[in-house]
DRENLUM-139053 format. One record per residue (C-alpha): residue number from 0; residue in three letters; x, y, z. Coordinates in Angstrom, 3 decimals. Example, Ala and Ser with C-alpha at 12.3 -4.5 7.8 and 13.67 -1.06 7.14 Angstrom:
2
NODE  seti  sevex        px        py        pz
NODE     0    ala    12.300    -4.500     7.800
NODE     1    ser    13.670    -1.060     7.140
This chain:
63
NODE  seti  sevex        px        py        pz
NODE     0    unk   114.595    60.173    80.083
NODE     1    unk   116.268    63.568    80.086
NODE     2    unk   118.995    62.235    82.390
NODE     3    unk   119.668    59.402    79.980
NODE     4    unk   119.942    61.806    77.055
NODE     5    unk   122.237    64.042    79.098
NODE     6    unk   124.468    61.079    79.952
NODE     7    unk   124.609    59.978    76.350
NODE     8    unk   125.584    63.465    75.278
NODE     9    unk   128.330    63.592    77.889
NODE    10    unk   129.640    60.216    76.737
NODE    11    unk   129.724    61.472    73.133
NODE    12    unk   131.675    64.542    74.227
NODE    13    unk   134.130    62.414    76.199
NODE    14    unk   134.568    60.041    73.265
NODE    15    unk   135.175    62.948    70.909
NODE    16    unk   137.771    64.448    73.223
NODE    17    unk   139.439    61.042    73.645
NODE    18    unk   139.534    60.526    69.855
NODE    19    unk   140.876    64.039    69.250
NODE    20    unk   143.690    63.598    71.766
NODE    21    unk   144.605    60.187    70.430
NODE    22    unk   144.674    61.491    66.842
NODE    23    unk   146.819    64.498    67.740
NODE    24    unk   149.297    62.302    69.547
NODE    25    unk   149.286    59.226    67.371
NODE    26    unk   149.293    60.535    63.802
NODE    27    unk   152.821    62.071    63.982
NODE    28    unk   154.129    59.028    65.884
NODE    29    unk   152.609    56.579    63.465
NODE    30    unk   154.173    58.479    60.579
NODE    31    unk   157.566    58.555    62.277
NODE    32    unk   157.489    54.897    63.306
NODE    33    unk   156.335    53.818    59.864
NODE    34    unk   159.205    55.746    58.274
NODE    35    unk   161.677    54.104    60.703
NODE    36    unk   160.269    50.634    59.931
NODE    37    unk   160.410    51.209    56.181
NODE    38    unk   163.993    52.445    56.332
NODE    39    unk   165.080    49.413    58.273
NODE    40    unk   165.602    51.139    61.612
NODE    41    unk   162.841    49.390    63.475
NODE    42    unk   162.328    47.790    66.816
NODE    43    unk   159.470    45.595    67.927
NODE    44    unk   158.196    48.280    70.334
NODE    45    unk   157.657    50.650    67.423
NODE    46    unk   155.582    48.024    65.619
NODE    47    unk   153.580    47.295    68.774
NODE    48    unk   153.042    51.028    69.262
NODE    49    unk   151.585    51.387    65.785
NODE    50    unk   149.094    48.577    66.426
NODE    51    unk   148.226    50.075    69.820
NODE    52    unk   147.566    53.508    68.328
NODE    53    unk   145.428    52.021    65.552
NODE    54    unk   143.460    50.041    68.134
NODE    55    unk   142.841    53.150    70.224
NODE    56    unk   141.744    55.111    67.185
NODE    57    unk   139.351    52.333    66.180
NODE    58    unk   138.042    52.126    69.737
NODE    59    unk   137.404    55.886    69.779
NODE    60    unk   135.572    55.746    66.455
NODE    61    unk   133.435    52.718    67.188
NODE    62    unk   132.584    53.668    70.754
């Protein structure tokens, strides 16, 4: 039982680190890409990147 609790704690730490890294990387990029899309200077890869970042953030939160 202690091993299971230890594993769950390690998974929580890993998920927190994953979420922190994704947020640090993605928030500025999402802001920049959103600005580019709203000003008309957009490409499909920027739109796909926004959805990918949002998916990763949701995955990190729900995991």
